[in-house]
N, C-alpha and C positions, 0 to 999 in steps of 0.2 A: 714039419720039414716040407718044403716046396721045391720040386725039381724044375729047373728052367729048361724048356725045350729049345731045339735049334731055331734060329731066326728071331729069338726074343732076347733083347738086351735089358739087363736089370742093374740098377745102381742103388746101393744102400748107403745112406749118409746119416748115421745116428738112428733117429726114428722116422726118417723120410725115405720112402721107397719110390723110385722112378722106374717105370716099365715101358719099353717101346718095342713095337713089332710091326708086322705088315698091316694089321688092321687099325693101328693107332697108337697113341702115346698117352700115358697118364701118370700122375704123381699123387702121392698121398702122404701126409704126415700123421702119424699115430701119436696120441697123447696119453696113453695108459702108462701109469707109473709102475715100476718094478719089472718092466719087460725090456729085453734087449734083442735086437735083430742083427744077425750075422750072416754074411755071405761067404760060403766056403766052396770054391769051384763053381759047379753048376747047381748048387743047392742053397736055399735060404733056410736058416734055422732061427726059430723064435724061442727064446728062453724066458721063463718067468712062471707065474702061477698058471696051472694047466688051462683053466677056463679062458683067461685072457690070451694066452699063447695060441690056443686053438682058434679063437676068434680072429686074431690078427693073421694067422696062417691061412684061414679061409678067405679073408679079404685079399691077401697077396695072391693066392691061387686064382681068385676071380679076376684080378688085375692081369695076371699072366695069360689066362685063357682068353680074356677080352682083347689083349694086345695081339695075340696070335690069330684068333679066328673071329673075334667080335661077337656081339650079341644082337639078335634080331627077333622082332615080334611082329606078326601080322595082325591087323585089326580090321573088322568088317563094319561098314557104315550101314545101319539098318534104319529105315523109316517107313511109315505107313502112308501118310498123306502129303507131307511137305518134303520135297527133295533137299537133302542136306548137301552143301558144298563146302569144300575145305580150301583155304588159302593160307599160304605162308607169308608172314610179315616179320622179317628179321628173326627174332627168337620166339615168336608167338605163332600159334596155330589159330587161325580165325575160323570158327565153325559157324557158317552162315545158314540162315533159314531153318534153324533147329526148332522143331514143332511150330513153325510159322512165326517165330519171333522176328521183329524188325532189327533189333540190335544183335550183332554177332557175339557169340561166346568166345572167350579166349582161354587157351591152354598154353602154358609156358614150356619151352623146350629147354631141358637142362643139359649143361656141358656141351660136349662135342657130338651130341646125338643128332642123327639125320632123320628127317621125316619125308617120305615120298607118298603121294596120293595119286592113285589111278582108278578112276571109276568108283566102285563101291569098296575098294580095299585101300588100306593105308599101311605102310611098312615103316616101323620105327627101328633104327639100328644104330649101333655105336660101340666103342671099345669098352665103356664102363657099364657094368651090369646095374649098378645103382642109378646111374643117370638115365639109362633106358627104362628101368622100372619106374622111376619117379616121373618121367615124361608120360608114360602110360597112365599112371595114377592121376596126373594132371588132366589128361584128356577125359578119363572116366569121371573125374570130379566136375569138369566143366559141362559134361553132358548129363549130369544127374538131374532128374525131373522131380521138382518139388510141387506140392499142392495139387497133385493130380494122382489118379489111381495108377500105380505102376503095372498093374495087370492089363490095363487097357492101353496106356501109352508106353510102348516098349521101344520107342525110338532111342537111338544112341549109337555109340561106337564101342564095339566089344572085341576083346582079344579072341582070336580064333586059332592061331598057330604060333608056336614059339620055338 
């Protein structure tokens, strides 16, 4: 059971849940069989097998929390010799001069996630916990160093505060 706080609007249509609030709006359609989603007043109830119902309830709770306050993660840009610069191009983060490479590395921004870069810090925020987390994973994957000793080359973009 998920309680809906003040300022958050929820609409349930079969297996589709739409949540809107001050931090943003999101929608998700669940495709698990044998589960039913009901809205009674200011509470959402999920009925079905316990494991699946708990999973869907957790996803809905994340949607409600994200629409109310949003999710935010700070990342730190660390380099030893070659200064790394960040540039946004549409839905892609261009990571330039990473360990002295001529070609920029790309990381895709997922969903309604916003990316802000100031100096050595980058802030990733948005209403969806999954989209913010996947964007962070895309940045970490784009800055993965291959064919070099990771103890020596520690350049990268790392999560510091969340």
